[in-house]
C-alpha positions in Angstrom: 88.5 113.6 57.3 89.6 113.0 53.7 92.9 112.2 52.1 93.8 111.8 48.4 96.8 109.9 47.0 97.4 108.9 43.4 93.7 109.0 42.4 92.5 107.2 45.5 90.3 109.1 48.0 90.0 107.8 51.5 87.5 109.3 53.9 86.6 108.6 57.5 84.3 110.3 60.0 85.0 110.7 63.7 83.0 108.1 65.6 82.3 106.0 62.5 83.3 102.4 62.0 83.2 102.8 58.2 86.1 103.9 56.0 85.2 105.0 52.4 87.7 104.2 49.6 86.5 106.0 46.5 82.9 104.5 46.4 83.7 101.4 48.4 82.8 101.2 52.1 85.1 99.2 54.4 84.1 98.2 58.0 86.6 98.9 60.7 87.3 97.1 64.0 87.5 100.5 65.8 86.2 103.9 64.9 88.2 107.1 64.4 88.2 108.9 67.7 89.0 112.2 69.5 91.4 111.5 72.3 93.1 114.2 74.4 91.8 116.8 71.9 93.5 115.1 68.9 92.0 113.0 66.1 93.3 109.4 66.1 92.5 107.0 63.2 93.2 103.3 62.6 96.6 103.5 60.8 96.4 100.0 59.2 93.0 100.7 57.7 94.0 104.0 56.2 97.3 102.6 54.9 95.6 99.6 53.3 93.0 101.9 51.8 95.8 103.4 49.7 97.1 100.0 48.8 100.0 100.2 51.3 101.2 97.7 54.0 101.2 98.6 57.7 103.3 96.8 60.2 104.4 96.9 63.8 108.0 97.3 64.9 108.1 96.0 68.5 111.6 97.3 69.3 110.7 100.9 68.7 106.9 100.6 69.4 106.3 102.2 66.0 103.7 101.6 63.2 105.5 101.2 59.9 103.8 102.1 56.6 105.3 101.4 53.2 104.9 99.9 49.8 103.7 96.2 49.7 106.5 93.8 50.7 108.7 96.5 52.3 107.5 96.4 55.9 106.7 93.6 58.3 102.9 93.1 58.5 102.7 91.7 62.0 99.9 93.4 64.0 100.5 95.3 67.2 99.8 93.3 70.3 96.1 93.5 71.2 94.8 95.0 74.4 93.0 92.6 76.6 89.7 93.6 78.2 90.3 95.8 81.2 93.8 97.0 80.3 94.6 100.7 80.0 94.2 102.7 76.8 97.3 102.2 74.7 98.4 99.1 76.5 98.6 97.3 73.1 101.3 99.8 72.0 103.0 100.3 75.4 105.6 98.4 77.3 103.6 97.1 80.3 99.9 96.1 80.6 97.6 96.2 83.6 98.7 99.6 84.7 97.3 103.1 84.3 96.6 105.1 87.5 97.7 108.4 89.0 99.4 108.4 91.4 101.3 105.6 89.7 102.2 103.1 92.4 100.4 100.2 90.7 98.8 98.5 93.7 96.7 96.1 91.7 97.6 93.9 88.7 95.8 91.2 86.6 97.6 87.9 86.5 96.0 84.9 84.9 92.7 84.1 86.6 93.4 86.3 89.6 93.8 89.9 90.5 96.7 90.6 93.0 96.4 93.8 95.1 97.9 95.6 98.1 95.1 95.6 100.7 94.9 99.0 102.4 92.7 97.5 105.1 95.7 95.2 106.2 98.7 97.5 106.0 99.0 97.0 102.2 99.7 93.2 102.6 99.5 91.2 99.4 96.1 89.7 98.6 94.5 88.2 95.5 91.0 87.4 94.4 89.2 85.7 91.4 88.1 87.9 88.5 84.5 87.8 89.8 85.6 89.1 93.2 85.3 85.8 95.0 87.9 83.7 96.9 89.9 86.6 98.5 93.2 85.3 99.9 96.1 86.8 101.8 99.6 85.8 100.6 102.2 88.1 102.3 102.1 90.0 105.6 104.3 92.9 104.4 103.8 96.3 102.8 103.8 95.8 99.1 103.8 98.2 96.1 104.6 98.5 92.4 103.0 95.2 91.3 104.0 93.9 87.9 102.8 90.8 86.1 105.6 89.1 84.1 105.4 85.6 82.7 104.1 83.3 85.3 105.0 85.4 88.3 103.9 88.6 90.0 106.8 91.0 91.0 106.5 93.7 93.6 108.4 95.7 96.2 108.0 94.7 99.8 109.0 96.3 103.0 110.7 94.5 105.9 113.8 94.3 108.0 117.3 93.6 106.7 117.4 90.3 108.4 115.6 87.0 107.6 114.8 85.3 104.3 112.6 88.1 102.9 114.1 91.6 103.7 113.1 94.8 102.0 113.5 94.7 98.3 112.0 93.2 95.1 110.3 89.9 95.4 107.8 87.7 93.4 105.2 85.0 93.9 103.7 82.5 91.4 100.2 82.6 90.0 98.7 81.1 93.2 100.5 83.5 95.5 103.0 80.9 96.6 106.7 80.1 95.9 107.8 83.5 97.2 111.3 84.5 95.9 113.7 87.2 96.8 115.4 88.9 93.8 116.9 92.2 94.9 117.7 93.2 98.5 117.9 96.8 99.3 118.6 98.8 102.4 115.9 101.4 101.5 112.5 101.7 99.9 112.5 101.3 96.1 110.5 102.3 93.1 110.4 99.9 90.2 108.7 99.0 86.9 109.4 96.0 84.6 109.8 96.7 80.9 110.8 94.2 78.2 112.0 91.7 80.8 114.2 94.2 82.6 113.6 95.8 86.1 114.1 99.6 86.2 114.6 100.4 89.9 115.3 103.6 91.8 116.5 103.3 95.4 115.1 106.1 97.4 117.8 108.8 97.8 119.6 107.9 94.6 119.6 110.3 91.6 119.3 107.7 88.8 118.1 104.2 87.9 119.6 100.8 88.2 118.6 98.3 85.5 118.4 94.6 86.6 117.6 91.3 84.9 114.6 89.4 86.4 117.0 87.2 88.4 118.4 90.3 90.2 121.7 90.5 88.3 122.7 94.1 87.4 122.7 95.2 83.8 123.7 98.9 84.0 123.3 102.1 86.0 121.8 105.2 84.6 122.9 108.4 86.3 120.5 111.3 86.7 121.1 115.0 87.3 122.8 114.5 90.6 119.8 115.0 93.0 117.6 112.6 94.9 114.9 111.4 92.5 111.9 109.1 92.2 111.2 106.8 89.3 107.8 107.5 87.9 107.4 105.4 84.7 108.9 104.3 81.4 107.3 105.6 78.3 108.6 104.4 75.0 112.3 104.7 75.2 112.3 107.3 77.9 112.5 106.9 81.7 110.4 109.4 83.5 111.6 110.8 86.9 110.8 113.4 89.5 113.3 115.3 91.7 112.5 114.9 95.3 113.8 118.3 96.4 111.8 120.4 93.9 109.3 118.1 92.2 110.9 119.1 88.9 110.4 116.6 86.1 113.2 115.0 84.1 113.5 112.2 81.6 116.3 110.2 80.1 116.8 107.5 77.4 116.6 103.8 78.5 120.2 103.6 77.4 121.2 106.5 79.6 121.5 109.1 76.9 119.7 112.3 76.2 119.0 113.7 79.7 116.3 116.4 79.6 115.4 118.5 82.6 112.2 120.5 83.0 111.8 123.0 85.8 108.1 122.4 86.1 106.6 121.6 89.5 104.6 118.3 89.2 103.5 115.7 91.7 102.5 112.6 89.8 102.7 111.3 86.2 100.7 108.7 84.3 101.8 107.5 80.9 99.1 105.8 78.9 100.6 105.9 75.4 100.3 108.2 73.5 98.9 110.3 76.4 100.9 111.7 79.3 99.0 113.0 82.3 100.5 115.0 85.2 99.3 116.5 88.4 100.4 120.2 88.1 101.8 121.6 91.3 100.9 125.2 90.5 97.3 124.9 89.5 96.4 121.6 91.3 94.9 120.4 88.0 95.6 117.2 86.2 97.0 118.2 82.8 97.8 116.1 79.8 99.4 116.1 76.4 100.0 113.7 73.5 103.5 112.3 73.0 104.7 111.1 69.6 108.2 109.8 68.7 109.6 110.3 72.2 109.2 114.1 71.9 108.0 114.9 75.5 106.9 118.6 75.6 105.4 119.5 79.0 105.5 123.3 78.5 102.3 125.0 79.7 101.2 126.0 76.2 101.4 122.3 75.1 99.4 120.9 78.1 95.6 120.9 78.5 93.6 120.8 81.8 91.8 117.5 82.4 89.7 119.3 85.1 88.5 121.8 82.6 87.8 119.1 80.0 85.7 117.0 82.4 84.2 120.0 84.2 85.3 118.8 87.6 87.2 120.0 90.6 89.4 118.2 93.1 90.7 115.4 90.8 93.7 113.7 92.4 93.5 110.2 91.1 92.7 108.8 87.7 92.8 105.5 85.8 92.5 105.2 82.0 90.9 102.1 80.4 90.5 102.1 76.6 88.5 105.3 75.8 87.2 105.8 79.4 88.7 107.6 82.3 87.9 106.8 85.9 88.6 109.5 88.5 87.7 111.0 91.9 86.4 114.6 91.9 83.8 117.2 92.8 81.0 118.2 90.4 78.9 121.4 91.0 75.5 121.1 89.2 74.6 124.4 87.7 77.8 125.9 89.1 76.3 125.9 92.7 79.4 125.7 94.9 77.2 124.8 97.9 75.9 121.6 96.2 79.0 119.5 95.5 78.6 115.9 94.4 81.8 114.0 95.2 82.8 110.4 94.5 84.1 108.2 91.7 83.2 109.1 88.2 83.6 107.8 84.7 83.8 109.9 81.5 84.9 109.4 77.9 88.3 110.8 77.1 86.7 113.5 75.0 85.0 114.7 78.1 81.5 113.4 77.3 79.4 110.9 79.2 80.1 111.9 82.8 78.6 109.2 85.1 78.7 109.0 88.9 79.6 105.5 89.9 80.0 105.8 93.6 79.1 108.8 95.8 81.2 109.8 98.8 80.1 112.2 101.5 81.5 114.8 103.8 78.9 114.0 106.5 80.1 112.5 109.8 78.5 109.1 109.2 80.8 106.2 110.0 79.1 104.1 107.4 79.6 106.5 104.6 82.8 107.1 102.6 84.4 110.4 103.6 86.9 110.5 100.8 88.2 108.2 98.0 91.6 108.1 96.2 94.3 105.9 94.8 92.0 104.7 92.1 93.1 101.9 89.8 91.0 99.9 87.4 91.9 96.2 86.8 89.7 93.8 85.0 86.0 94.6 85.8 86.9 96.3 89.1 87.8 99.7 90.4 90.2 99.4 93.3 90.5 102.4 95.6 91.3 103.5 99.1 88.4 105.0 101.0 88.3 106.7 104.3 85.5 107.0 106.9 85.6 109.9 109.5 88.0 109.1 112.3 89.1 105.9 110.6 92.2 104.9 108.7 92.2 104.1 105.0 90.4 100.9 104.0 90.5 98.9 100.8 87.4 99.1 98.7 86.3 97.8 95.3 83.4 98.5 93.0 82.6 97.2 89.6 83.2 99.4 86.6 79.4 100.0 86.2 79.1 101.1 89.8 77.6 97.9 91.2 79.0 95.3 93.6 80.5 97.6 96.2 82.9 95.7 98.5 84.7 97.0 101.6 87.4 94.9 103.1 87.3 95.2 106.9 90.5 95.3 109.0 91.7 91.9 110.3 
């Protein structure tokens, strides 16, 4: 790719870490890449190649480019190892799975997770997989790491010190605190120090401070909805009655409804993934400037890109995507290879990390799902024939398989 401005020619090749400015070669930290079918280049390097400044505006999550001295030159926050693609320019880190319940989160030197082998009770482990501890004997979901605490939703009765609602623990899994009590289950995500929560059965979102005090209520289209995610300045929702998708500004303005049947959504800025209810495929598009267009002509099939069937759960980390699915070598429908896979986001590099089986062997995985990558680990729920879901982990290179047995 080549661009010319005021006598300066800047060139960069996809996959290369070298940018050419006239006859000068400049080494880059990251190469130009094809992601989601679109070419993405390092904005700061290109801008500085033309003698311009590039800065980061945190409030709007926007790269700003202008004449020297006219823009702030602070860099965008860096993505830590193991965080999803785009987490350096998105609102919350340690997320990125579809379905998007976020049942594992990195916090300091430990990974907190909902243990499917123990009714989704709250557990944690060291980054190397050792020292697994149980913290809370309650169904937990929607884990968020904020400051020195891990926030989550927890089930329970309406009586006692810890009823159903939003709670938190400290970095050691102790000092359990109750923040918001609810009479129903709740979806939530924490963005810029604010809790965006949807009480099941409600049509909109209530915004809270971390201490549980209410900030404002954002009304939806008047039908029971589920909170899916926050992407940029937009809140993403799904109607319970029809699975239609709608989104609205974080300030409550600009409601947009889309009569498209979808099951799940994953936002990994600037990519937006959806599970399409009509085709059963995971589809995706690129979102810029808050313009969310999920029309069929603007979406591409992830199944087709990866050459896979049966994808129901994905997790995106940097330029890699981890997913469950079926692969048919040579197109032979009688010779399916199923399991957990890893590919590059351009569809190349398909690698089988862990194979599952449809055979009636109680020691083999029958099915895998609810995949989420945190740190060096892939967390997933696996099922053996005639057994309930159990919690499993495997390292991102396919080694170190761990199955947590039921208590």
